[in-house]
N, C-alpha and C positions, 0 to 999 in steps of 0.2 A: 399507800394506794394499791388497790387490788390489781392483780395481773389481768391483762385483757384476755377475755375468753377466746379460745381458738375456734375456728369455724370449719366444719366438715360438710362437703357436698356429696350426697349419694345420688347416683344416676342409675335407674333401672326401670324398664318398661312395665314390670310386674308390680302392681300396687300392693299385693300381699307381701312381697319382699320388702318394699319400703316401709310398710306397716310393722313388719317384724323388727326391722332395724330401729324404728322409732321407739317401739316398746323396750327393746333390749338396752338402748342407750339413753333412755329417758332421764335417769338419775345422774348421768355423767355431767361434768362441768364444761360442756362444749355447746356451741351453737350448732344446730343441725339444720341443714337445708336438704330438700328432696326434689328431684326432677324425674319425670316419667319418660325422658328421652334426651338425646344429645342436644337438640336445638333449645329445649327448655333449660338444660344445663348451661349452655353458652349464655343465655339471657341472665341467669342467676349470677354467673361470674362477672358480668358487666355491672351488676347492681351491688355486689357484696365483696368484701375482702375475704377470700377463702384461703385456708392454709393447707387443706388436704382434700383431694377428690378421689372417691372410690366409685368406679363405674363397672356395670355389667358389660359383657362383650356383645352378646346377641341381642340387638334391639332393632325394630323396624325403622326405616328412614336412616338417620345417621347412627351407625353402629358404634360400639364402645371404642374400637380401635381408631376410627376416624375422629371421634370426639376427643380422645386423649391426645391424638396428634395435634389437634387445634389448641388444646390446653398447653401442650409442650411449646408450641410455636409462640402463642400470645401471652402465656402466663408461666414462663419457665421456672419461676420460683416456687410454684405450687407442687407439693408432693403428689404423685399419681400412683394409684393402685388399681389393678384389675380384679374384678370379682368374676370368677370364671368356672363353668362346669367342665367336666372332663372332655366333652365333645369339642370344646373350643381350643383344646390344648395346643395343637399345632400352630394355629394362627397367633395365639397369644405368645408362645415362645418366640416366634419370629418378631412380633411387635416388641417384646421385652428386649431382644437383642438389638433393636433399633433405638432403644431408649424411650419408647412411648410411655412406659411406666417403670417405676422403680421396684415394684413388688407385685406378687400374685397371691390372692386369697382364694381358697377353694369354695365352691358353691355346690351343696350346702356347707356352711361353715360351722365351726365349734365356737360357741359363744365366748369363752374365755380367751381362746386364740385370737378371735377377732378383736377383742378389747386390747389385748397385748400388742397386736400389730398396729392398731390405731395409736396407742400410747407411744410406741416407738417412733412411728411416723411423725407424730406431732412434736416429739422431742427433737427430731431431725429438722422439722420445719422451724422450730424456735431457734435452733442453732443457725440455720440458714439466714433467718431474719436478722439476728444479731450481727452476723458477719457481712451483711449485704447492703448496709446503709450507703456505702460509697460506690456500689457496683454499677448502678445505672450511669453515673458520671464516667466511670471507667469505660463502660461499653461504648459510650458515644465517642471515645477517643481511639478505639482500636479498629475502625473500619478498614484501615489499610491491611490488616491481617485477616479479616473475616473471609476473604476469598480463598477457597481451597487451592492448594498447589495443584497445577494442571494434571500432573501424573497421578496424584492421589485421586482426583476427581474421576479420571478415566478408570482407575482400578476399582473405585467404589461402585461404578456402574456395572463392572464385571462381577463383583462380589454379590451384588443384588440378584444376579441371575446365575449363580455359581453352578447350579445343576445343569445348565445348558451351555455354559461358556467353557471352552476347552482351555487347558493349560497352555497350549500353543498360542491361542489368541491373546491370553493374558501376557505371555512372554513377549509377544510382538509389541504390545503397548509399552511395556517397561523398557524394551530395547531401544525405543526412540529417545530415551533419556539416559545417556551414557553414564552420567555420574550416579544415578540411582541403580543402574545395572551393576556398576562396579561395587557399590555398597552391598548389594544383595550377594554378589559372588564372594566378597570378602567375608561376610558372616557365614555363608554356607560352607566355606572352607575352614572356618575357625574350629579350634579344638572343642569349643562349647557344644557343637552339634555332632561331634564324634565321627566325622567322615574318614574312612580309610583311603579313599581314592579322591583325586582332585576333581572338584566341581568346576566345569569350564563353560557351562551354558546357563543362561537365565532360566530356561525351562526346568533344568535339573535343580537349580537353586530354589525355585518355587516349590518343587515337590518336597525338598528337604525342610525348608523353613516353615511352610504352611501359611494359611491366610492371615492369622492374627499377627504373626511376627513380621510378615511382609508389609502389612498395613502400618504397623508401628515404625518400621525402619524407613518407609517412604515418607511419612510425616516428619519424623525426626530429621532425616537427611535434608528434606526440602526446607524446613525452617532454619536449621543451622546454616545451610548454604546461603539462604537469603540474608541472614545476619552477618555472615562473613563478608558480604559485599558492601555493608554499611561502613561509613568512615569510623574512625576511632571512637570507642564508647565514651559517652559523656559521664558514665558512672564509674568507669574503671573496673567494671565487672569482668572477671576473668572468664571469657566465653569458652576458651579452650579447656580450662580446668573444669568448667561447668559441664561441658560435653563429656569429659571423662567421668565426672560424678554420675551423670545420667546413664552412661553405658555400664558403669560399675553397679549401679542400682538394679539395672535390668538383669545382669549376670547373677547378682546376689539373690534377687527375688526368685529367679529360676532355680538356683541351687537350694534355697530354703524350702520352697514348696515341693521340690522333688523328694524331700526327706519325709513327707507325709505319705504313709503307705496306702491310704485309701484314695489319694488324689487322682482325679481324672487326668489322662495325658494332655488333653487340650488346655487344662488350666496351668500346666507347667510352662507351655509356650506363652499363654496369656500373661503369666506373671512376668516374664521377660519384657513383653511389650509394655505392660503397665509400669514396670520399674523404669523403663526407658523414657516414658512420656509423663511420669507423675508430676514433674515440675514445669509442665507446659505454661502455666501462668507466669512463671518467672521470665520466660522468654518473651511473653507479651509485655511485661513490665519493662524489660530492657529495650525492646524494639520500639514500643509505642509510647512509653511513659517515662522516658529517660530522666527528666528532671525530678519527677516524683520518686522514682526508684532510687535516685541518688540520695534523696532525703531519707528514704527508708533505710538504706545501707548505713548512712551516717548515724541515724538514730540507733540502729541496732548496735553499731560499733561503740558509740559514746555511752549508751545506757546498759550495754552488755545484755541486750534482749535477744530472745529467739527472733528470727526474721518474721515469723507469722505475727508476733506481738507488735513488732515495729511497723509492719504493714498496716495492721489494724489501727495503730495510733496515727499514722500519716494518711493512709488512703481510706480508712473506714471499711476496708475489705481485705481479702488475702489472696495470695497467688492460687490457692485451692479454688476459691470462688471464681476468679478470673479464668483459670484454666478450664473449670467445669463449663462455664458459659461457652467458651470457644469450642470445646469438645462436643457439646450438645448442638451448637450451631453447625458443626461439620458432620453431625449425625454419626459420631463415633460409637462403637459398641458400648453397651451398658457397663460391662466390666471395667472398661477404660475410664468412663465418666466417674464411676464409683472410686476407683483408685486415685484419680486426680483430685476428686473432691474430699476424700476422707483419709488420705494417707497420714495425716497428723492425729486424727481421732478415729481410728478404726472401730472403736466400740460403738460408734453411732451408725455404722453402716450395717444394714440388715441383709444384704445380698452380696454374693461374690466375696464372702468373708475371708476365705483362705488367701485369695489373691491380694485383697487390701491389706491384710495382716502381713503378708510376705513383703509387700512394698514398704509398709511402715517400718518393719524391722530392718530391711535392707537399707533404707534411708539413714537410720541411726548408725548402723554398723559401718557403712561406707564413709560417713563423716568421722566416726571414731578411728577408722583405719587410715584417715587422711588421704583418701583416694579422690583426687580432683577437688573441685571447689563448689560448695552448695550456696554460698552467699551468707552462711551463718557465721557469727563471731562467737557464739556460745553453743556448746554441744549438749544435747540431751543424752541421758544414760539409757542403755539398752535395758528394757524391763526383763528381769530374770524369768518371769512367767511367760513372756513372749518367746524368749529363747528356748524355754522348755517345750513350748508348743511345737517348735520346729526341731526338737530333739538336739538342741545345741547347748553345750555347757561353756562356762567361762574358759575352761581348759582347752576347749576345741577352737577357740577364736584365733590363735596364731596360725594354725594349720588352715583354718577356713579363709583367713586373709590371704595366705599364699595361693590358695586355689583361685580366688577371685583375680589376683594379680596375673596368674598364669593365663587364665582365659581372656583377661583384658589385653594382654600383650600378644 
């Protein structure tokens, strides 16, 4: 039986652009849909099963950003790409950071580059489809976790207007939650961030840690705190060990990515946050799907499967997909969504590549080093090519492990 043809929707108010795309992709084995505006695009989405949407930014009426925000809200499984000219760059970068789209194509485009991006996006869409059969059933079961932690909600409001909100105002919000304040101070004073003098105010901690790390720590702390108040786990999942695993992955990802000489400083902090939260989906499984998660753990143990394979067998989806859904629901930054979704298959991720690779390698190494508990009963091997990417050799691993333990304690 032939594989079902995948469908792409192009949205652009310029008919000559749509005609060019039609001519360019005429011979490809895809179903092509074309809309001359956002409203027409929404109508086509209601009528067709679409795998990929590529939208212009500047359009009269509903612009591309507003259109893709609706696609994200009502059709979160669809891959979304901006087609953008240079003049739109600032607005598009902001929209990308909010997760409105997963990728950006320049306008005018290079024909072969456009084809390659589309092929990669459709491969990603196919992977999502395979792993998402059971996701809707799961989503209907996690309403109790879909409300953002209150402190995180307040912080997100500040982050949305970071150019006009002072550090003092942000500190005042965080100080209302003493446990979150203590967590930020603990990390600001840790050796990982290299402070010579004691950090004793939330305001100073914010300046040292930065937005991305603060956001990750608030989410992590809020969820782990809510879980610690729940009666004894029905799954016997080692929550304390899992928290250690998550922290160790954050530390390891930060250490790995800092070894890349060309890396932007902000990505070093983002790698820490991504490592910390990469297994968000497992927390959802433990908190909201305890019976099913127990079957997953039992299956993984009995059949010696990787946890993701056992999840797919029992749930027809994985913790990556579940975590991605919650991260998108909470409007987390795109780099976090990518790390959560692709940390087991970084080769399928087309943006934030260094961050996602660092989390992938960190996850493998932390399990091999036996730091905390991931829920896996079978360990995957560290890919030598991935280690080489971060300038790590097998001989370096014992000393690297000691560094992680030092920062962890």
